[in-house]
C-alpha positions as CSV (number, residue, x, y, z in Angstrom):
1,X,35.2,83.0,29.7
2,X,32.7,80.4,31.3
3,X,34.4,77.6,33.2
4,X,34.6,73.7,31.8
5,X,31.1,72.4,32.5
6,X,29.6,68.7,32.4
7,X,26.9,68.7,30.3
8,X,24.3,65.4,30.0
9,X,22.4,64.2,27.3
10,X,19.5,61.8,27.1
11,X,16.9,60.4,25.2
12,X,14.3,57.9,25.2
13,X,12.2,56.6,22.2
14,X,9.1,58.0,22.0
15,X,7.4,54.6,22.7
16,X,9.6,54.5,26.2
17,X,8.2,56.1,29.0
18,X,8.9,59.7,30.9
19,X,10.5,57.5,33.6
20,X,13.3,55.9,31.7
21,X,13.7,59.7,30.8
22,X,13.6,61.3,34.3
23,X,16.0,58.3,35.3
24,X,18.4,58.8,33.1
25,X,18.4,62.7,34.2
26,X,18.8,61.2,37.4
27,X,22.0,59.6,36.5
28,X,23.4,62.0,34.7
29,X,23.3,65.0,37.3
30,X,24.5,62.8,39.8
31,X,27.6,61.9,38.3
32,X,27.8,65.8,37.9
33,X,26.4,67.0,35.0
34,X,25.2,70.6,35.4
35,X,23.1,70.9,32.4
36,X,21.1,68.3,30.6
37,X,19.7,68.4,27.4
38,X,16.6,65.7,27.0
39,X,14.3,64.9,24.8
40,X,11.7,61.5,23.3
41,X,12.8,61.1,19.8
42,X,13.5,57.4,18.5
43,X,17.1,56.4,17.6
44,X,16.7,57.0,13.8
45,X,14.2,60.5,14.3
46,X,16.0,63.9,14.2
47,X,17.4,64.9,17.6
48,X,17.5,68.3,17.4
49,X,18.6,68.8,21.5
50,X,21.8,66.4,21.3
51,X,22.2,69.1,18.3
52,X,21.5,71.7,20.5
53,X,23.9,70.2,23.8
54,X,26.8,69.2,20.9
55,X,26.8,73.2,19.3
56,X,26.2,74.1,23.6
57,X,30.1,72.3,24.4
58,X,32.6,74.1,24.6
59,X,36.6,73.4,24.9
60,X,37.3,71.6,28.3
61,X,33.8,70.3,28.5
62,X,32.2,66.8,29.1
63,X,29.5,65.7,27.4
64,X,28.0,63.2,29.3
65,X,25.5,60.0,28.5
66,X,24.4,57.0,30.7
67,X,24.8,54.7,27.5
68,X,26.2,54.6,24.0
69,X,22.9,54.1,22.5
70,X,21.4,56.6,23.7
71,X,23.4,58.8,22.1
72,X,24.4,57.4,19.0
73,X,22.7,55.3,16.3
74,X,25.4,53.2,15.5
75,X,28.6,52.8,16.3
76,X,29.9,55.0,12.7
77,X,27.8,57.4,14.7
78,X,29.4,57.7,17.8
79,X,32.9,57.7,16.4
80,X,31.7,60.6,14.1
81,X,30.3,62.1,17.7
82,X,33.8,61.3,19.4
83,X,35.7,62.6,16.5
84,X,33.6,65.8,16.7
85,X,34.1,66.3,20.2
86,X,37.9,65.6,20.3
87,X,39.1,68.2,17.4
88,X,36.8,70.3,19.5
89,X,38.8,69.5,23.0
90,X,35.7,68.4,24.4
91,X,35.7,65.0,26.3
92,X,32.7,62.3,26.2
93,X,31.6,60.2,29.2
94,X,29.8,57.0,28.7
95,X,28.3,56.3,32.2
96,X,27.6,52.0,31.2
97,X,29.3,50.9,28.1
98,X,28.9,47.0,28.7
99,X,28.9,48.0,32.6
100,X,32.1,49.9,32.4
101,X,32.6,53.7,32.4
102,X,34.2,55.3,29.3
103,X,35.8,58.4,30.0
104,X,37.5,59.3,26.4
105,X,39.8,62.2,28.4
106,X,41.6,58.8,29.0
107,X,44.1,57.1,26.8
108,X,41.9,53.7,28.1
109,X,38.9,55.6,27.1
110,X,40.1,56.3,23.7
111,X,41.3,52.8,23.2
112,X,38.0,51.3,24.5
113,X,36.1,53.6,21.9
114,X,38.4,53.2,19.1
115,X,38.9,48.7,19.5
116,X,34.5,49.0,19.6
117,X,34.9,51.0,16.3
118,X,37.1,48.4,15.2
119,X,35.3,45.4,16.1
120,X,31.7,46.8,14.7
121,X,33.3,47.6,11.4
122,X,35.0,43.4,12.3
123,X,31.9,42.2,12.2
124,X,30.1,44.5,9.5
125,X,32.4,43.0,6.6
126,X,32.1,39.4,7.9
127,X,27.9,40.3,7.3
128,X,28.6,41.4,4.2
129,X,30.6,38.4,3.2
130,X,28.4,36.0,4.3
131,X,25.7,37.9,2.3
132,X,27.3,37.3,-0.5
133,X,28.4,34.1,-0.1
134,X,24.5,33.3,0.3
135,X,23.7,34.9,-2.7
136,X,26.3,33.1,-5.1
137,X,25.1,30.0,-3.7
138,X,21.6,30.8,-4.4
139,X,22.4,31.7,-7.6
140,X,24.2,28.8,-8.7
141,X,21.5,26.7,-7.3
142,X,18.9,29.1,-9.6
143,X,17.4,30.5,-6.6
144,X,18.4,33.7,-6.6
145,X,17.3,35.7,-8.8
146,X,18.0,39.5,-7.3
147,X,15.5,42.5,-6.6
148,X,12.8,43.4,-9.8
149,X,13.8,47.3,-10.4
150,X,10.9,49.0,-8.5
151,X,9.8,50.8,-12.0
152,X,9.6,47.6,-14.1
153,X,6.8,46.3,-11.8
154,X,4.9,49.0,-12.7
155,X,5.6,49.3,-16.7
156,X,2.1,48.1,-17.5
157,X,0.3,50.7,-15.1
158,X,3.1,53.2,-16.9
159,X,1.5,52.0,-20.5
160,X,-1.9,51.7,-19.5
161,X,-2.2,55.5,-17.7
162,X,-0.3,56.6,-21.0
163,X,-2.6,55.4,-23.3
164,X,-5.2,56.7,-21.0
165,X,-3.9,60.3,-21.7
166,X,-2.5,61.0,-18.7
167,X,0.7,63.5,-18.8
168,X,4.6,61.5,-17.7
169,X,5.0,63.6,-14.8
170,X,1.4,62.5,-13.9
171,X,2.3,58.8,-14.7
172,X,5.1,59.4,-12.3
173,X,3.5,61.1,-9.3
174,X,0.6,58.8,-8.9
175,X,3.2,55.4,-9.2
176,X,6.0,57.4,-7.1
177,X,8.4,57.0,-9.5
178,X,11.0,59.2,-11.0
179,X,9.9,60.9,-14.5
180,X,13.2,59.1,-16.0
181,X,11.7,56.2,-15.2
182,X,8.5,56.8,-17.1
183,X,10.2,57.9,-19.9
184,X,12.3,54.9,-20.2
185,X,9.7,52.6,-20.2
186,X,7.3,54.2,-22.5
187,X,10.6,54.3,-24.9
188,X,10.7,50.7,-24.2
189,X,7.5,49.9,-25.3
190,X,8.1,51.8,-28.3
191,X,11.1,49.8,-29.5
192,X,9.4,46.3,-29.0
193,X,5.6,47.2,-29.8
194,X,6.4,50.1,-32.7
195,X,2.7,51.8,-34.0
């Protein structure tokens, strides 16, 4: 049975310099990481080294990152990682979270992560409420029409291609629509212009 380890994870986006990755690796090793999984990928791209690091850590280990945005795509993503690690009895240390080190093995660290999640959720609900209010105001003033359905904007192209003898599937592929949308547009066209 191997002894507990501190495992580091470092990431920079593809547009950032390698020096940033080297700096993270240096900071993680300086803080005690014995093994570092590092990758250069965008936050929205696949993160195979993070997946590998998460599979590697075991009961008693600590996963360490320099900042929360190096580890997670969002607060929700961060909280999911924290929850997964906690269930497997793996700690998480963020070397700098707003200038403070956070360690989920302590009650204060757990509280900070939970509060971060609560604040993020609150901000999101406020943003959605403001968005709904803005849409309602614009609609009452006749300025908001909503988003035009993608398939309906291409109705004339669907009808033209069908008249040219193009198959329904080929129309869907060519215009980037679902086959059901193509059939619906053609059925509506027949209903409004029979014959």
